[in-house]
C-alpha positions as CSV (number, residue, x, y, z in Angstrom):
1,M,5.6,-23.0,-4.3
2,K,3.3,-20.1,-5.2
3,A,2.7,-16.9,-3.3
4,G,-0.9,-16.7,-2.0
5,H,-2.0,-13.4,-0.6
6,I,-0.8,-10.6,1.7
7,E,-2.3,-10.3,5.1
8,L,-2.3,-6.9,6.8
9,P,-3.3,-6.6,10.5
10,V,-5.5,-3.4,10.9
11,K,-7.2,-1.8,13.8
12,D,-10.5,-1.4,12.0
13,P,-11.0,-3.5,8.9
14,V,-14.1,-1.6,7.6
15,R,-12.3,1.8,7.9
16,S,-9.3,0.3,6.2
17,M,-11.5,-1.2,3.4
18,K,-12.8,2.3,2.6
19,F,-9.3,3.6,2.2
20,Y,-8.1,0.7,0.1
21,T,-11.2,0.8,-2.2
22,E,-12.0,4.5,-2.4
23,V,-8.5,6.0,-2.3
24,L,-6.2,3.2,-3.7
25,G,-8.7,1.6,-6.1
26,F,-8.7,-2.0,-4.8
27,K,-11.8,-4.0,-5.5
28,L,-13.8,-5.7,-2.7
29,D,-13.8,-9.4,-3.2
30,V,-15.3,-10.8,0.0
31,N,-16.3,-9.2,3.3
32,Q,-16.6,-11.8,6.1
33,D,-18.6,-10.2,8.9
34,N,-16.7,-6.9,8.6
35,R,-13.7,-8.7,10.2
36,F,-11.9,-10.4,7.3
37,I,-12.0,-8.3,4.2
38,W,-10.5,-9.6,1.0
39,L,-9.5,-7.1,-1.7
40,T,-7.9,-7.5,-5.1
41,S,-5.8,-5.4,-7.4
42,N,-4.5,-6.6,-10.8
43,G,-4.5,-10.3,-9.7
44,Y,-3.1,-9.7,-6.3
45,T,-5.1,-10.4,-3.1
46,L,-4.9,-8.5,0.1
47,L,-6.6,-9.6,3.3
48,L,-7.4,-6.9,5.9
49,R,-7.8,-8.6,9.3
50,P,-8.1,-7.4,12.9
51,G,-4.8,-7.1,14.6
52,K,-2.1,-4.8,15.8
53,P,0.0,-3.4,12.9
54,V,3.8,-3.8,13.4
55,V,5.4,-0.8,11.6
56,G,8.5,1.2,11.8
57,E,10.6,3.5,9.6
58,F,10.4,2.9,5.8
59,N,13.8,1.4,5.5
60,A,13.2,-1.0,8.4
61,S,9.7,-2.1,7.5
62,P,8.0,-4.2,4.8
63,N,6.3,-2.2,2.2
64,I,4.0,-2.8,-0.7
65,C,5.0,-1.4,-4.0
66,L,2.2,-0.2,-6.2
67,Y,3.1,0.1,-9.9
68,V,1.8,3.2,-11.6
69,A,2.6,4.9,-14.9
70,D,2.7,8.5,-13.4
71,S,3.8,8.4,-9.8
72,A,3.7,12.2,-9.4
73,R,0.1,12.3,-10.6
74,V,-0.9,9.5,-8.2
75,A,1.0,11.2,-5.4
76,R,-1.0,14.4,-6.0
77,N,-4.3,12.4,-6.0
78,L,-3.4,10.8,-2.7
79,A,-2.4,14.1,-1.1
80,A,-5.8,15.5,-2.3
81,H,-7.4,12.6,-0.2
82,G,-5.4,13.8,2.9
83,V,-2.7,11.2,2.6
84,Q,0.8,12.4,3.6
85,V,3.1,11.5,0.7
86,L,6.9,11.6,0.9
87,E,9.2,11.8,-2.1
88,H,12.4,9.8,-1.9
89,S,14.7,9.7,-5.0
90,S,12.4,8.8,-7.9
91,C,9.7,7.2,-5.8
92,F,6.9,8.3,-3.5
93,H,6.1,6.7,-0.2
94,F,3.1,6.9,2.0
95,R,1.4,5.1,4.9
96,D,-2.2,3.8,5.3
97,Q,-4.1,4.7,8.5
98,D,-2.5,1.8,10.4
99,G,1.1,2.8,9.4
100,H,1.8,0.2,6.7
101,W,4.2,1.6,4.2
102,F,3.5,1.8,0.4
103,Q,5.7,2.9,-2.5
104,L,4.7,4.2,-5.8
105,A,6.9,3.2,-8.7
106,N,6.9,3.0,-12.5
107,P,8.2,-0.5,-13.2
108,G,9.7,0.6,-16.5
109,E,12.1,3.0,-14.7
110,D,15.5,2.0,-13.4
111,H,15.5,2.2,-9.6
112,S,18.9,0.6,-9.0
113,Q,20.3,3.9,-7.8
114,D,17.5,4.2,-5.3
115,A,18.3,0.8,-3.8
116,A,22.1,1.7,-3.7
117,S,21.4,5.0,-1.8
118,D,19.2,3.2,0.7
119,A,21.9,0.6,1.6
């Protein structure tokens, strides 16, 4: 078995596409009639599709972890784009316009204490 892609239901795929490409740096792969928008980032594929997002609090919702070398710098850049960024332990969290949670993390750092404090 091999993981395929991640599908995110969004209220407005075109609006979300702009956020993902202009703010997060994803690359547009395919735009199917402004309804099904395929994006890529470092070999991972994300499908933005029409739907009702199901979101909740960070610890009770799925989230996508974005690997970055300098999470504080990326968090400042996101804030400059109007994104509300929350700092938690050694990670930063934020939501897209539809409420999906994201996490910024340096994969080379030890986050085992973060996971233990969340349990």
